[in-house]
C-alpha positions, 0 to 999 in steps of 0.5 A, a space after each residue: 192600380 194600388 190605392 184606387 177605390 171603386 166609387 161604388 165602395 165609398 159613400 159619405 157620412 149622412 151627418 151634415 156636420 161630419 160628411 166624412 168619406 166612408 169606405 163600405 166594409 170599414 167602420 160604417 153603419 146603416 142606421 134605420 129610424 122609422 122610414 129613413 136609412 142613414 149611413 153613419 161613420 163610427 164617430 157619429 154612431 158613438 156620438 148618438 149612443 152616449 152614456 145617457 142613452 145607454 142608461 135610458 136603454 137599460 131602464 127600458 129593458 128592466 121596465 120590460 121584464 129583463 132582470 136589472 143585473 142582466 140589462 147591460 148584457 142584453 144591451 151589449 148584445 144588441 150593440 154587437 148585433 145592430 151597431 157592430 160596436 162595444 157600447 160599454 167602454 172599460 
């Protein structure tokens, strides 16, 4: 049965414009927004977390006491923990 994936191991991206099939354990994320939970593929997460959102998040960290030169390091750590992704593309 090579190439067969059990149905409980797949889902679809919850972005209505995407609907890619996602294999659980691959590049897929559970995103929590308030009381809602979404399954999103890596492409959709990268669309949601763009350069503008990164800059705004850095500003918010600084406003809340993080040193300006440390904000990107703190934000990158959050990106690894919460989204399992690299926020700063070189």
